[in-house]
C-alpha positions in Angstrom: -140.1 10.0 50.1 -136.5 8.9 50.6 -137.4 5.3 49.8 -139.3 6.2 46.6 -136.3 8.3 45.4 -134.0 5.3 46.0 -136.3 3.1 44.1 -136.5 5.5 41.2 -132.7 5.8 41.2 -132.3 2.0 41.2 -134.7 1.7 38.3 -132.8 4.4 36.3 -129.5 2.7 36.9 -130.9 -0.7 35.8 -132.4 0.9 32.7 -129.0 2.5 31.8 -127.3 -0.9 32.3 -129.7 -2.6 30.0 -129.3 0.1 27.4 -125.5 -0.2 27.5 -125.6 -4.0 27.3 -128.1 -3.8 24.4 -125.9 -1.3 22.5 -122.7 -3.3 23.0 -124.4 -6.5 21.8 -125.9 -4.9 18.7 -122.6 -3.2 17.8 -120.7 -6.5 18.3 -123.3 -8.3 16.1 -123.1 -5.7 13.4 -119.3 -5.8 13.3 -119.4 -9.6 13.0 -121.8 -9.3 10.0 -120.6 -8.6 6.5 -123.8 -6.7 5.7 -123.7 -4.3 8.6 -126.8 -5.6 10.2 -127.4 -8.2 13.0 -127.0 -11.8 11.9 -130.5 -12.6 13.1 -131.8 -9.9 10.8 -129.7 -11.2 7.9 -131.4 -14.6 8.4 -134.9 -13.0 8.6 -134.3 -11.0 5.5 -133.2 -14.0 3.5 -136.1 -16.0 4.9 -138.5 -13.4 3.8 -136.9 -13.4 0.3 -137.2 -17.2 0.1 -140.9 -17.2 1.2 -141.7 -14.4 -1.3 -140.1 -16.4 -4.1 -142.0 -19.6 -3.1 -145.3 -17.6 -3.0 -144.8 -16.6 -6.7 -144.0 -20.2 -7.7 -146.7 -20.2 -10.4 -146.8 -16.5 -11.3 -143.4 -16.3 -13.1 -143.8 -19.5 -15.2 -147.2 -18.2 -16.3 -145.7 -14.9 -17.2 -143.0 -16.6 -19.2 -145.6 -18.7 -21.2 -147.6 -15.5 -21.9 -144.5 -13.7 -23.2 -143.4 -16.8 -25.3 -146.9 -16.9 -26.9 -146.7 -13.2 -27.7 -143.2 -13.4 -29.1 -144.4 -15.9 -31.7 -145.5 -12.9 -33.7 -141.8 -12.4 -34.6 -140.0 -15.7 -33.9 -140.6 -19.4 -34.5 -142.9 -21.0 -31.9 -140.4 -23.8 -31.2 -137.7 -21.2 -30.4 -140.2 -19.3 -28.2 -141.2 -22.5 -26.3 -137.5 -23.4 -25.8 -136.9 -20.0 -24.3 -139.9 -20.4 -22.0 -138.6 -23.8 -20.8 -135.2 -22.2 -20.1 -136.9 -19.5 -17.9 -139.0 -22.1 -16.1 -136.0 -24.3 -15.5 -134.0 -21.3 -14.0 -137.1 -20.4 -11.9 -137.4 -24.0 -10.7 -133.7 -23.9 -9.6 -134.4 -20.7 -7.6 -137.5 -22.4 -6.0 -135.6 -25.5 -5.1 -132.9 -23.4 -3.5 -135.5 -21.3 -1.5 -137.3 -24.4 -0.3 -134.1 -25.9 0.9 -133.3 -22.7 2.7 -136.7 -22.6 4.4 -136.3 -26.2 5.6 -132.8 -25.7 7.0 -132.6 -25.0 10.7 -131.5 -21.4 11.5 -128.5 -22.6 13.5 -127.1 -24.4 10.5 -127.5 -21.5 8.0 -124.4 -19.6 6.8 -125.8 -16.2 5.7 -122.9 -15.3 3.5 -122.9 -18.6 1.6 -126.7 -18.5 1.0 -126.7 -14.9 -0.2 -124.1 -15.9 -2.7 -126.2 -18.9 -3.9 -129.3 -16.7 -4.2 -127.4 -14.1 -6.2 -126.1 -16.7 -8.7 -129.5 -18.3 -9.0 -131.1 -14.9 -9.7 -128.3 -14.1 -12.2 -129.0 -17.3 -14.1 -132.7 -16.4 -14.1 -132.0 -12.9 -15.4 -129.8 -14.2 -18.2 -132.6 -16.5 -19.4 -135.1 -13.7 -19.3 -132.7 -11.4 -21.3 -132.2 -14.1 -23.9 -135.5 -13.3 -25.4 -134.2 -9.8 -26.3 -131.5 -11.4 -28.4 -133.9 -13.8 -30.1 -136.4 -11.1 -31.2 -135.7 -9.7 -34.7 -134.4 -6.2 -35.4 -135.9 -5.8 -38.8 -136.9 -2.2 -39.7 -140.4 -3.1 -40.6 -141.1 -4.6 -37.2 -138.8 -2.5 -35.1 -141.3 -0.2 -33.5 -143.6 -3.1 -32.3 -140.7 -5.2 -31.1 -139.2 -2.3 -29.1 -142.5 -1.6 -27.4 -142.9 -5.3 -26.6 -139.4 -5.4 -25.2 -139.8 -2.3 -23.1 -143.1 -3.6 -21.7 -141.5 -6.9 -20.9 -138.6 -5.2 -19.2 -141.0 -3.2 -17.0 -143.0 -6.2 -16.0 -140.1 -8.6 -15.3 -138.0 -6.0 -13.5 -140.9 -4.9 -11.3 -141.8 -8.5 -10.4 -138.3 -9.6 -9.7 -137.5 -6.4 -7.7 -140.6 -6.8 -5.5 -139.9 -10.5 -4.8 -136.2 -10.0 -4.1 -136.4 -6.6 -2.3 -135.2 -8.0 1.0 -132.0 -9.1 -0.6 -130.7 -6.3 -2.8 -127.7 -8.2 -4.3 -130.1 -10.9 -5.6 -132.5 -8.2 -6.9 -129.6 -6.6 -8.8 -128.4 -9.9 -10.2 -131.8 -10.8 -11.4 -132.6 -7.5 -13.2 -129.2 -6.0 -14.4 -128.8 -8.6 -17.2 -132.1 -7.6 -18.7 -131.2 -3.9 -18.6 -127.8 -4.4 -20.0 -128.9 -6.7 -22.9 -131.9 -4.5 -23.8 -129.8 -1.3 -23.7 -127.2 -2.9 -26.0 -130.0 -3.9 -28.4 -131.5 -0.4 -28.4 -128.1 1.2 -28.9 -127.3 -1.0 -31.8 -130.4 0.2 -33.6 -128.8 3.6 -34.2 -132.2 5.3 -34.2 -133.1 8.3 -32.0 -136.1 6.4 -30.5 -133.9 3.5 -29.7 -131.4 5.7 -27.9 -134.2 7.3 -25.9 -135.5 3.8 -25.0 -132.0 2.8 -23.9 -131.8 5.8 -21.6 -135.3 5.0 -20.3 -134.3 1.4 -19.7 -131.3 2.4 -17.6 -133.6 4.9 -15.7 -136.1 2.1 -15.0 -133.3 -0.1 -13.7 -132.0 2.6 -11.3 -135.6 3.4 -10.1 -136.4 -0.2 -9.3 -133.0 -0.7 -7.5 -133.7 2.4 -5.4 -137.2 1.0 -4.7 -135.7 -2.4 -3.7 -133.3 -0.6 -1.3 -136.1 1.3 0.3 -138.2 -1.8 0.6 -135.3 -3.6 2.2 -134.8 -0.7 4.7 -138.5 -0.8 5.6 -138.4 -4.5 6.2 -135.3 -4.2 8.3 -136.9 -1.4 10.4 -140.0 -3.6 10.8 -137.8 -6.5 12.0 -136.0 -4.1 14.5 -139.3 -2.9 15.9 -140.5 -6.5 16.2 -137.3 -7.5 18.0 -137.7 -4.5 20.4 -141.3 -5.4 21.0 -140.3 -9.0 21.7 -137.5 -7.9 24.0 -139.9 -5.5 25.8 -142.5 -8.2 26.3 -139.8 -10.6 27.6 -138.6 -7.9 30.0 -142.1 -7.2 31.2 -142.7 -11.0 31.7 -139.5 -11.3 33.6 -140.3 -8.3 35.7 -143.8 -9.6 36.4 -142.5 -13.0 37.4 -139.9 -11.4 39.7 -142.6 -9.1 41.1 -145.0 -11.9 41.7 -142.3 -14.0 43.3 -141.3 -11.1 45.6 -144.9 -10.4 46.5 -145.5 -14.1 47.3 -142.4 -14.2 49.5 -143.4 -10.9 51.2 -146.9 -12.2 51.8 -145.6 -15.5 53.1 -143.1 -13.7 55.4 -145.8 -11.3 56.6 -148.2 -14.2 57.2 -145.5 -16.2 59.0 -144.8 -13.2 61.2 -148.5 -12.7 62.0 -149.0 -16.3 62.8 -145.9 -16.3 65.0 -147.0 -13.3 67.0 -150.6 -14.6 67.2 -149.4 -17.9 68.8 -147.0 -16.1 71.2 -149.9 -14.8 73.5 -149.3 -17.4 76.3 -145.5 -17.3 76.1 -145.4 -13.5 76.3 -148.2 -12.8 78.8 -147.3 -15.5 81.4 -144.0 -14.0 82.5 -145.4 -10.5 82.2 -148.3 -11.3 84.4 -145.9 -12.6 87.0 -143.9 -9.4 86.8 -147.1 -7.3 87.3 -148.4 -9.5 90.1 -145.3 -9.6 92.2 -144.5 -5.9 91.6 -148.0 -5.1 92.7 -147.6 -7.2 95.9 -144.3 -5.5 96.7 -145.8 -2.0 95.9 -148.7 -2.6 98.3 -146.4 -4.2 100.9 -148.9 -7.1 101.3 -146.2 -9.3 102.9 -144.5 -6.6 104.9 -142.9 -3.2 104.6 -140.2 -2.5 102.0 -136.9 -1.6 103.6 -136.0 1.5 101.6 -138.6 4.0 100.3 -136.7 4.2 96.9 -137.4 0.5 96.4 -141.1 1.2 96.5 -140.7 3.9 93.9 -138.7 1.5 91.7 -141.4 -1.2 92.1 -144.0 1.4 91.0 -141.9 2.1 87.9 -141.6 -1.6 87.2 -145.3 -2.1 87.5 -146.1 0.9 85.2 -143.6 -0.3 82.6 -145.1 -3.8 82.8 -148.6 -2.3 82.2 -147.3 -0.3 79.2 -145.6 -3.5 77.8 -148.8 -5.5 78.3 -150.8 -3.0 76.5 -148.3 -2.9 73.7 -148.2 -6.7 73.4 -152.0 -6.9 73.4 -152.1 -4.4 70.5 -149.5 -6.2 68.5 -151.3 -9.5 69.0 -154.7 -8.0 68.1 -153.2 -6.6 64.9 -151.4 -9.8 64.1 -154.5 -11.9 64.6 -156.4 -9.6 62.2 -153.6 -9.8 59.6 -153.3 -13.5 59.9 -157.1 -13.9 59.4 -157.5 -15.5 62.9 -159.6 -12.7 64.3 -163.1 -14.2 64.7 -166.0 -11.8 65.0 -168.5 -12.5 67.8 -171.3 -10.7 66.2 -174.4 -9.5 68.0 -176.7 -6.5 68.1 -174.7 -3.4 69.2 -175.9 0.1 70.0 -173.1 2.3 68.7 -174.1 5.3 70.8 -174.0 3.3 74.0 -170.6 1.9 73.2 -169.2 5.4 72.5 -170.8 6.7 75.7 -169.1 3.9 77.7 -165.7 4.6 76.2 -166.2 8.3 77.1 -166.8 7.4 80.7 -163.8 5.2 80.8 -161.4 7.9 79.5 -163.1 10.9 81.1 -160.6 10.9 84.0 -157.6 11.0 81.6 -159.2 13.8 79.7 -159.9 15.7 82.9 -156.3 15.4 84.0 -155.3 17.2 80.8 -158.1 19.8 81.1 -159.8 18.5 77.9 -163.5 18.7 77.4 -165.4 15.9 75.6 -168.7 16.7 73.8 -171.1 14.0 72.8 -173.2 14.4 69.7 -175.4 11.3 69.2 -178.2 10.9 66.8 -181.5 9.7 68.3 -183.3 6.4 67.7 -180.5 4.8 65.6 -181.0 1.1 64.8 -178.5 -1.3 66.2 -175.4 -2.7 64.4 -174.7 -6.3 63.7 -171.1 -6.3 64.9 -168.6 -7.5 67.4 -169.1 -5.4 70.5 -165.6 -5.9 71.8 -164.1 -4.8 68.4 -166.4 -1.8 68.2 -165.5 -0.8 71.8 -161.8 -1.2 70.9 -162.3 1.0 67.9 -164.0 3.7 70.0 -161.4 3.5 72.8 -158.5 3.8 70.3 -159.9 6.8 68.5 -160.8 8.6 71.7 -157.5 7.8 73.4 -155.7 8.9 70.3 -157.6 12.2 70.3 -156.9 12.8 74.0 -153.2 12.0 73.5 -152.8 14.6 70.7 -155.1 17.3 72.0 -153.3 20.1 73.9 -154.4 21.1 77.4 -157.6 23.1 77.3 -158.7 21.6 74.0 -162.0 20.0 73.0 -163.0 16.6 71.5 -166.3 15.9 69.8 -167.7 12.4 69.6 -170.4 12.0 67.0 -172.5 9.0 66.2 -175.0 9.2 63.3 -176.1 7.9 60.0 -173.7 7.7 57.1 -174.4 8.4 53.4 -175.6 5.3 51.8 -177.5 4.0 54.8 -174.7 3.0 57.2 -173.6 4.4 60.5 -170.5 6.3 61.5 -168.5 7.0 64.6 -166.5 10.3 64.4 -164.0 11.6 66.8 -162.8 15.2 66.1 -160.1 17.1 68.1 -158.4 20.5 67.8 -154.9 19.2 68.1 -151.9 20.0 65.9 -153.2 18.0 62.9 -151.3 15.8 60.5 -149.7 16.8 57.2 -151.4 15.1 54.2 -148.1 13.4 53.2 -147.9 11.7 56.6 -151.3 10.1 56.6 -150.1 6.9 55.0 -147.3 6.7 57.6 -149.7 7.3 60.5 -152.0 4.5 59.2 -149.1 2.0 58.9 -147.9 -0.2 61.8 -145.7 1.6 64.3 -146.0 4.8 62.2 -146.1 8.3 63.8 -146.3 11.7 62.3 -143.5 14.3 62.8 -145.7 16.8 64.6 -147.3 14.2 66.8 -143.9 13.0 67.9 -142.9 16.5 69.0 -146.2 17.4 70.7 -147.7 14.2 72.1 -147.0 11.4 74.5 -145.1 8.3 73.5 -147.0 5.6 71.7 -146.4 2.4 69.8 -148.2 3.7 66.6 -150.6 0.7 66.5 -153.9 2.4 67.5 -155.0 3.6 64.1 -153.8 0.5 62.2 -155.8 -1.7 64.6 -158.9 0.5 64.0 -158.4 0.2 60.2 -157.9 -3.6 60.4 -161.0 -4.0 62.6 -163.1 -1.8 60.3 -162.0 -4.0 57.3 -163.2 -7.1 59.1 -166.6 -5.4 59.4 -166.6 -4.5 55.7 -166.4 -0.8 56.8 -164.1 2.1 56.0 -161.8 4.3 58.1 -160.8 7.8 57.0 -158.7 10.6 58.5 -159.6 14.2 57.7 -157.0 16.7 59.0 -155.7 20.2 58.7 -152.5 21.6 60.2 -153.0 23.6 63.4 -156.8 23.0 63.2 -157.2 19.4 64.2 -158.0 15.9 63.0 -161.3 14.0 62.5 -161.2 10.2 62.5 -164.3 8.6 60.9 -165.2 4.9 61.2 -168.1 4.0 58.9 -170.0 0.8 59.1 -171.8 -0.3 55.9 -175.6 -0.5 55.4 -175.4 -4.3 55.5 -174.4 -4.1 59.2 -177.4 -1.9 60.1 -180.3 -3.9 61.5 -183.8 -2.9 60.4 -186.1 -1.7 63.1 -188.9 -4.1 63.9 -192.5 -2.8 63.8 -194.3 -2.2 67.1 -196.4 -4.9 68.7 -200.1 -4.2 68.6 -202.9 -5.9 70.6 -205.2 -8.3 68.6 -208.8 -7.5 67.8 -210.0 -10.0 70.5 -208.6 -8.9 73.9 -210.7 -11.5 75.6 -208.3 -14.2 74.5 -205.4 -12.3 76.1 -203.1 -12.8 73.0 -200.9 -10.2 71.3 -200.2 -10.2 67.6 -197.4 -8.5 65.7 -198.7 -6.3 62.9 -197.0 -5.3 59.7 
């Protein structure tokens, strides 16, 4: 729990540091920009404007030709075509400028300079569009038709230019304001109530489309910010994943190196320990003569007992290390699980009797054999039974059960009525050298390797290991072997129909 809290606190501090760094960077970039947004967003907005303009490369010239043809109802066709050529020329200048911007590397772009160029180009285009309002006649007999045509032209041109230049409001304003100003002056000069109303409507249209351009620019800017946040999050996730993968790889390599080191230290560790055990046993039994002082004999007994404990610990560590390193080879054969459990019961009966603990056997009849490593199965049963004896109080009871498991497998269960294990401590108990708090207070000393070894050996047999426990009621350890390890019983051998031949045939 303490480790998880420290990890959560570290993650929270790292998140706060990233948020502070991001805020400082964004604030610095906004202060360095003349538009109040980050320079990279200025570039993206201008790039969007240029691409929108290029995408309408044929639409605006076509619109100019249509308006020029329609305006021939009131002006000379040569004058109308000349106006259309002026509009197309101004549009071509804008396109050339946009194409040059798109082809310029981002590192070489000066946002302020290019915004100024785009605004001047749009202003020139707006002036050429507004020139038609000056060319159209203001004769009273055609005034109504001309005003309708002019207002419709204003709506179309202003809406098109605003939508194309929405990501750059100064350019949108420069491209549309000339049309509004010129047409308003034309309407006001008419000195007719309808003309004044149309002038007011013209100004209202201009204001509406400028507000619309501002909103479109804000929406585009928000989209760019969301995209930048998404890209940043993806980059952080990729970095975190690479760091996690590298840390996991190093941890696996370190763990494998540790396991290989311990697995190869069998001879180096056991050789001096066997000498200690052998010589201490000789001295303890006084094979070469009596020991001078009786306390020496007691000390030699302590040395021998400590050596035995150390040898057991080393054997457990080496067994676990071999399994983790993948060097534990199974010597598989047909194994009777009930017989193995019964043998382990006999081996530990004396220890259980010394603690006044009764052991009850509950074995299912006629179980098929297991295809398993008998030494590993015996070690599993010994570890579970020794663990139960260790944690069962004096006068308690242990039940050993062997039977069929759900799904067709077989299970070995050892249940005691000891102190039990808190649910939160089960992962600790199943980890190497892990011990529960209640077990430490109420049981003998141990290395904490018995259950991890059982779990590792069950994994090598494709089986499962489970602990069921309740505080002050006891613990049940269940080792389940899969159905694939259960050998099918062979049919009985029946005599043949011709007993004179003295041969036996297997039926079925």
